[in-house]
DRENTOR-623669 format. One record per residue (C-alpha): residue number from 1; residue in three letters; x, y, z. Coordinates in steps of 0.1 Angstrom, whole numbers. Last residue first. Layout:
# residues N
[NUM "ALA" [X Y Z]],
...
END
This chain:
# residues 390
[390 "ALA" [-295 -50 85]],
[389 "VAL" [-260 -47 71]],
[388 "ASP" [-256 -10 75]],
[387 "ILE" [-221 -3 65]],
[386 "LYS" [-200 18 88]],
[385 "ARG" [-175 27 61]],
[384 "ARG" [-151 47 82]],
[383 "ILE" [-145 19 108]],
[382 "VAL" [-138 -7 81]],
[381 "GLU" [-115 16 62]],
[380 "MET" [-96 26 93]],
[379 "CYS" [-89 -10 104]],
[378 "MET" [-78 -20 69]],
[377 "ARG" [-56 10 67]],
[376 "GLY" [-38 -1 99]],
[375 "ASN" [-34 -36 85]],
[374 "HIS" [-20 -24 51]],
[373 "TYR" [0 7 60]],
[372 "PRO" [11 -4 95]],
[371 "CYS" [46 -16 82]],
[370 "LYS" [65 -46 70]],
[369 "TRP" [82 -35 37]],
[368 "PRO" [114 -19 51]],
[367 "GLU" [114 -43 81]],
[366 "VAL" [93 -49 112]],
[365 "ILE" [80 -82 126]],
[364 "PRO" [108 -102 110]],
[363 "LYS" [104 -133 90]],
[362 "ASP" [125 -164 99]],
[361 "GLN" [100 -174 125]],
[360 "ASP" [74 -182 99]],
[359 "PRO" [41 -182 118]],
[358 "VAL" [20 -214 119]],
[357 "GLY" [-16 -209 107]],
[356 "ASN" [-19 -243 90]],
[355 "GLN" [-15 -228 55]],
[354 "ASP" [19 -214 65]],
[353 "LEU" [19 -180 82]],
[352 "ARG" [38 -149 71]],
[351 "TRP" [47 -114 85]],
[350 "TYR" [32 -118 120]],
[349 "TRP" [10 -90 133]],
[348 "GLU" [15 -67 163]],
[347 "GLY" [29 -78 196]],
[346 "GLY" [31 -59 229]],
[345 "ASP" [25 -90 250]],
[344 "ARG" [26 -120 227]],
[343 "SER" [-6 -127 208]],
[342 "ASP" [9 -118 174]],
[341 "VAL" [-21 -112 153]],
[340 "MET" [-22 -135 122]],
[339 "TYR" [-37 -166 138]],
[338 "ARG" [-70 -160 156]],
[337 "GLY" [-76 -124 150]],
[336 "ILE" [-65 -126 114]],
[335 "TYR" [-88 -156 108]],
[334 "ASN" [-117 -138 123]],
[333 "TRP" [-110 -108 100]],
[332 "VAL" [-109 -132 71]],
[331 "ALA" [-142 -147 80]],
[330 "ALA" [-159 -113 85]],
[329 "ALA" [-147 -102 51]],
[328 "ALA" [-159 -135 35]],
[327 "ALA" [-193 -132 51]],
[326 "LEU" [-197 -97 37]],
[325 "TYR" [-186 -110 3]],
[324 "GLU" [-211 -139 4]],
[323 "THR" [-238 -113 10]],
[322 "HIS" [-235 -103 -26]],
[321 "SER" [-270 -88 -29]],
[320 "ARG" [-257 -57 -11]],
[319 "ASP" [-239 -45 -42]],
[318 "LYS" [-213 -18 -39]],
[317 "GLU" [-210 -22 -1]],
[316 "TYR" [-205 -59 -6]],
[315 "ALA" [-177 -53 -30]],
[314 "ASN" [-160 -29 -6]],
[313 "LEU" [-163 -54 23]],
[312 "PHE" [-146 -80 1]],
[311 "GLY" [-118 -57 -8]],
[310 "VAL" [-113 -43 27]],
[309 "VAL" [-111 -77 44]],
[308 "GLY" [-90 -92 16]],
[307 "GLU" [-66 -62 18]],
[306 "ALA" [-58 -72 54]],
[305 "GLN" [-54 -109 45]],
[304 "VAL" [-30 -100 17]],
[303 "TRP" [-10 -77 39]],
[302 "TRP" [-2 -103 65]],
[301 "ILE" [8 -131 41]],
[300 "ARG" [-9 -165 43]],
[299 "ASN" [12 -191 25]],
[298 "THR" [-7 -213 1]],
[297 "ASP" [15 -205 -30]],
[296 "VAL" [-7 -219 -57]],
[295 "VAL" [10 -236 -87]],
[294 "GLY" [-6 -229 -121]],
[293 "ASN" [24 -212 -135]],
[292 "GLU" [26 -189 -105]],
[291 "CYS" [-5 -186 -82]],
[290 "GLU" [-5 -161 -54]],
[289 "ASN" [-8 -156 -16]],
[288 "SER" [-36 -178 -4]],
[287 "LEU" [-65 -160 12]],
[286 "SER" [-83 -167 45]],
[285 "HIS" [-114 -183 61]],
[284 "GLY" [-136 -200 35]],
[283 "ASP" [-109 -210 11]],
[282 "PHE" [-105 -177 -7]],
[281 "ALA" [-80 -177 -36]],
[280 "THR" [-99 -190 -66]],
[279 "GLU" [-135 -180 -63]],
[278 "PHE" [-132 -149 -41]],
[277 "VAL" [-101 -137 -61]],
[276 "GLN" [-121 -141 -94]],
[275 "LYS" [-151 -124 -80]],
[274 "THR" [-131 -94 -67]],
[273 "LEU" [-113 -90 -100]],
[272 "ALA" [-145 -92 -120]],
[271 "ALA" [-162 -65 -98]],
[270 "THR" [-131 -43 -102]],
[269 "ILE" [-133 -48 -140]],
[268 "ARG" [-170 -40 -143]],
[267 "GLY" [-164 -9 -122]],
[266 "LEU" [-137 1 -147]],
[265 "ARG" [-160 7 -175]],
[264 "GLU" [-191 20 -157]],
[263 "GLN" [-172 42 -132]],
[262 "TYR" [-150 55 -160]],
[261 "LEU" [-181 67 -179]],
[260 "PRO" [-197 80 -148]],
[259 "ASN" [-168 103 -139]],
[258 "GLY" [-168 111 -101]],
[257 "LEU" [-131 113 -98]],
[256 "VAL" [-131 106 -61]],
[255 "ALA" [-155 77 -65]],
[254 "LEU" [-135 63 -94]],
[253 "GLY" [-103 65 -73]],
[252 "ARG" [-120 46 -45]],
[251 "ASP" [-132 19 -69]],
[250 "ILE" [-97 16 -82]],
[249 "LEU" [-84 12 -46]],
[248 "TRP" [-111 -14 -39]],
[247 "ALA" [-104 -37 -68]],
[246 "ALA" [-66 -30 -67]],
[245 "GLU" [-64 -45 -32]],
[244 "ILE" [-83 -76 -43]],
[243 "ASP" [-60 -79 -73]],
[242 "HIS" [-28 -71 -55]],
[241 "GLY" [-34 -97 -28]],
[240 "TYR" [-44 -125 -53]],
[239 "SER" [-13 -120 -74]],
[238 "HIS" [-19 -142 -105]],
[237 "LEU" [14 -150 -123]],
[236 "ASP" [21 -164 -157]],
[235 "MET" [53 -146 -167]],
[234 "LEU" [68 -116 -186]],
[233 "PRO" [36 -99 -197]],
[232 "ARG" [40 -77 -228]],
[231 "TYR" [34 -41 -217]],
[230 "GLY" [59 -27 -244]],
[229 "SER" [86 -19 -218]],
[228 "ASP" [85 -55 -206]],
[227 "PHE" [58 -64 -181]],
[226 "PHE" [54 -79 -147]],
[225 "VAL" [20 -83 -129]],
[224 "GLU" [-9 -92 -152]],
[223 "GLN" [-42 -82 -137]],
[222 "ARG" [-69 -108 -134]],
[221 "LYS" [-101 -119 -151]],
[220 "LEU" [-83 -147 -171]],
[219 "VAL" [-98 -137 -204]],
[218 "PRO" [-102 -100 -196]],
[217 "ASN" [-65 -96 -187]],
[216 "TYR" [-62 -62 -170]],
[215 "VAL" [-28 -44 -174]],
[214 "ARG" [-30 -31 -209]],
[213 "LYS" [-64 -18 -219]],
[212 "GLU" [-83 -13 -187]],
[211 "ILE" [-52 -6 -165]],
[210 "THR" [-39 18 -191]],
[209 "ASP" [-72 37 -194]],
[208 "LEU" [-74 39 -156]],
[207 "ILE" [-38 53 -156]],
[206 "TRP" [-47 79 -182]],
[205 "GLU" [-77 90 -161]],
[204 "LEU" [-56 94 -131]],
[203 "ARG" [-31 114 -151]],
[202 "VAL" [-58 138 -163]],
[201 "LYS" [-71 142 -128]],
[200 "VAL" [-36 152 -116]],
[199 "ARG" [-34 179 -142]],
[198 "VAL" [-68 192 -132]],
[197 "GLN" [-56 199 -96]],
[196 "LYS" [-84 191 -71]],
[195 "THR" [-58 196 -42]],
[194 "VAL" [-70 172 -14]],
[193 "ARG" [-87 147 -36]],
[192 "TYR" [-62 150 -63]],
[191 "PHE" [-33 140 -40]],
[190 "GLU" [-54 112 -26]],
[189 "THR" [-61 97 -60]],
[188 "TYR" [-26 105 -72]],
[187 "ALA" [-11 83 -44]],
[186 "GLU" [-34 53 -52]],
[185 "PHE" [-28 57 -90]],
[184 "VAL" [9 58 -84]],
[183 "HIS" [4 28 -62]],
[182 "LEU" [-14 8 -90]],
[181 "LEU" [12 17 -116]],
[180 "THR" [40 6 -94]],
[179 "ASN" [24 -28 -86]],
[178 "MET" [13 -34 -122]],
[177 "THR" [49 -33 -132]],
[176 "ARG" [70 -19 -160]],
[175 "GLY" [105 -28 -173]],
[174 "ALA" [104 -60 -153]],
[173 "MET" [134 -81 -146]],
[172 "VAL" [122 -117 -142]],
[171 "GLY" [133 -145 -119]],
[170 "ASN" [103 -146 -95]],
[169 "GLU" [105 -110 -85]],
[168 "SER" [110 -75 -99]],
[167 "LEU" [103 -45 -77]],
[166 "LYS" [137 -39 -62]],
[165 "ASP" [157 -52 -92]],
[164 "ASN" [143 -27 -117]],
[163 "GLU" [175 -23 -137]],
[162 "VAL" [187 13 -141]],
[161 "LEU" [173 44 -158]],
[160 "GLN" [191 77 -152]],
[159 "PHE" [173 97 -126]],
[158 "ASP" [204 114 -112]],
[157 "ARG" [203 93 -80]],
[156 "ASP" [199 61 -101]],
[155 "PHE" [166 51 -115]],
[154 "ALA" [140 23 -112]],
[153 "GLU" [105 19 -126]],
[152 "LEU" [91 34 -157]],
[151 "TYR" [57 49 -159]],
[150 "GLY" [39 52 -193]],
[149 "GLY" [44 45 -230]],
[148 "GLU" [57 80 -239]],
[147 "ASP" [83 78 -212]],
[146 "ARG" [80 80 -174]],
[145 "CYS" [100 87 -143]],
[144 "LYS" [117 121 -151]],
[143 "THR" [90 146 -161]],
[142 "GLU" [58 131 -146]],
[141 "ILE" [74 115 -115]],
[140 "ILE" [95 146 -109]],
[139 "GLU" [66 170 -112]],
[138 "PHE" [46 149 -88]],
[137 "ILE" [76 151 -64]],
[136 "ALA" [75 189 -65]],
[135 "ASN" [37 190 -59]],
[134 "ALA" [41 167 -29]],
[133 "THR" [67 191 -15]],
[132 "THR" [43 220 -19]],
[131 "ILE" [17 198 -2]],
[130 "SER" [40 194 28]],
[129 "GLU" [50 231 29]],
[128 "GLU" [14 241 32]],
[127 "ASP" [10 224 66]],
[126 "GLY" [-28 220 71]],
[125 "SER" [-20 193 96]],
[124 "ALA" [-43 163 89]],
[123 "GLU" [-50 171 52]],
[122 "TYR" [-14 180 46]],
[121 "TYR" [-2 149 63]],
[120 "ALA" [-25 128 42]],
[119 "SER" [-12 144 10]],
[118 "LEU" [24 141 22]],
[117 "ALA" [20 104 28]],
[116 "TYR" [5 95 -6]],
[115 "ILE" [30 118 -23]],
[114 "ALA" [59 100 -5]],
[113 "PHE" [43 67 -15]],
[112 "ALA" [44 77 -52]],
[111 "GLN" [81 87 -51]],
[110 "ASN" [89 52 -37]],
[109 "TYR" [70 34 -65]],
[108 "THR" [88 56 -90]],
[107 "HIS" [121 45 -77]],
[106 "LYS" [151 66 -69]],
[105 "SER" [186 53 -60]],
[104 "THR" [204 69 -31]],
[103 "ASP" [207 38 -10]],
[102 "GLU" [222 48 23]],
[101 "PRO" [218 85 27]],
[100 "ALA" [225 98 63]],
[99 "GLY" [195 97 85]],
[98 "ASP" [210 84 117]],
[97 "TYR" [197 49 112]],
[96 "LEU" [210 49 76]],
[95 "VAL" [189 61 47]],
[94 "SER" [168 43 22]],
[93 "TRP" [153 45 -14]],
[92 "PHE" [159 82 -17]],
[91 "VAL" [131 106 -25]],
[90 "GLY" [129 131 -53]],
[89 "GLY" [152 160 -61]],
[88 "LYS" [189 161 -71]],
[87 "GLU" [202 184 -43]],
[86 "GLY" [177 183 -16]],
[85 "ASP" [172 145 -19]],
[84 "LEU" [142 139 4]],
[83 "CYS" [146 111 29]],
[82 "HIS" [166 130 55]],
[81 "GLN" [153 164 66]],
[80 "LYS" [119 164 50]],
[79 "MET" [112 127 56]],
[78 "PHE" [124 129 92]],
[77 "GLU" [103 160 98]],
[76 "TYR" [73 142 84]],
[75 "GLY" [77 112 106]],
[74 "HIS" [77 133 137]],
[73 "ARG" [48 153 124]],
[72 "ALA" [28 121 120]],
[71 "ALA" [36 111 156]],
[70 "ASP" [25 146 168]],
[69 "LEU" [-7 142 148]],
[68 "LEU" [-12 108 166]],
[67 "LYS" [-5 124 200]],
[66 "LYS" [-33 149 191]],
[65 "ASP" [-60 122 191]],
[64 "GLY" [-87 132 166]],
[63 "LEU" [-96 95 159]],
[62 "LEU" [-101 94 122]],
[61 "LEU" [-80 123 110]],
[60 "TYR" [-54 114 136]],
[59 "ALA" [-53 78 124]],
[58 "ASN" [-49 91 89]],
[57 "ALA" [-19 112 98]],
[56 "PHE" [-4 83 118]],
[55 "PHE" [-7 59 90]],
[54 "TRP" [6 82 62]],
[53 "LEU" [37 90 83]],
[52 "ILE" [42 53 89]],
[51 "ARG" [38 46 52]],
[50 "SER" [63 73 42]],
[49 "ASN" [88 60 68]],
[48 "LEU" [86 25 56]],
[47 "ILE" [89 36 20]],
[46 "CYS" [120 56 30]],
[45 "GLY" [136 24 44]],
[44 "LYS" [155 31 76]],
[43 "VAL" [187 10 78]],
[42 "ALA" [192 -8 111]],
[41 "GLN" [211 9 140]],
[40 "LYS" [183 7 165]],
[39 "ASP" [178 -30 158]],
[38 "ILE" [147 -38 178]],
[37 "ARG" [144 -73 193]],
[36 "ARG" [109 -86 188]],
[35 "ALA" [119 -123 188]],
[34 "PHE" [108 -123 151]],
[33 "ASP" [132 -95 144]],
[32 "MET" [125 -57 146]],
[31 "TYR" [139 -34 119]],
[30 "GLY" [137 2 107]],
[29 "TYR" [132 23 139]],
[28 "TYR" [110 52 133]],
[27 "GLY" [118 88 122]],
[26 "GLY" [143 109 141]],
[25 "TYR" [179 103 152]],
[24 "THR" [175 103 190]],
[23 "ASP" [137 102 194]],
[22 "ASP" [133 71 174]],
[21 "ARG" [96 61 175]],
[20 "LEU" [91 23 173]],
[19 "SER" [69 23 204]],
[18 "LEU" [43 45 186]],
[17 "TRP" [41 16 161]],
[16 "PHE" [31 -9 187]],
[15 "PRO" [7 15 205]],
[14 "ILE" [-12 23 172]],
[13 "ILE" [-15 -14 161]],
[12 "VAL" [-26 -30 193]],
[11 "GLN" [-50 -11 216]],
[10 "GLN" [-63 16 193]],
[9 "LEU" [-64 -3 161]],
[8 "HIS" [-76 -36 177]],
[7 "GLU" [-103 -17 196]],
[6 "LYS" [-115 -1 164]],
[5 "ILE" [-114 -36 148]],
[4 "GLU" [-135 -52 175]],
[3 "ASP" [-161 -24 175]],
[2 "ILE" [-163 -22 138]],
[1 "MET" [-166 -60 132]],
END
């Protein structure tokens, strides 16, 4: 898999996203439709910009190509000049194509991805300003984006609480979400790894405790997704992609923390999450999307397949007796190559396929959520792990 995936990263994903660079207004173009027409005046999501910055910084760390560091620097300058709110603090939700503020609301999820990107850029560039900015956003999350119960979700520009319409789905309005908590954990993991700040370690351990006691459902062997402010689940939903992603992200955080007690407690949970996804969502070649009220959504989503490869490979790496997980990772990668990758010249990945592998032509190729974060990270995780399967 490594040779194929490295070639895919270097010949498909990296060139595609380099081609989205906006040298007139900065950052990267925010929208490409299914016909691969770039809208150069589309809104630029700040999450999209953070994820692209993270991607190029990590690609440089892996491959050492200076053009990738330059691409990361391009994203960093746009974030610094336009996505950060210099007056009120934090990161906007989105800006116009020319960098002017568009949606000035603040979301904890968005703040976390900025920390994730800035930590990677600091590691790649050594730019002290970037980690100073990450520290400032950490302070904002910890002082303005949580209460005594944990992390809240959505705020206006002044950090006054508003409805969480951006990360609520399926007819509910969530006061807390598994998704935001997971990605705060992900961001803090990398932030702690490059800074070793004790205050970040304390918050990582708090998040692990919360996942164990309030988010993970030990009966159904899944994470609950949407909660009210008291962590009461709002609906019956099993998100296969988030669970397989969480399994390996939590394992990564456990490795960075190096605390044997947490490794034992949470390691059992990540193993159970992986097993449940393997048994309920994997059909021998790919992963269904989710299951709501007992009804399975059989669409194949780009990011769910990417996380499936990493999640199953991670599980095999932990316990080599589970060869079924290695086979599953290889099968999902084969499916991606056959169906998910856009085979048109200069293409990347489709957003969504039906269960027969037919792409949804109503879904764009690039938009605020469609980015190189999941599939690019999948490539880099597989290459870095270099697991001996002999």
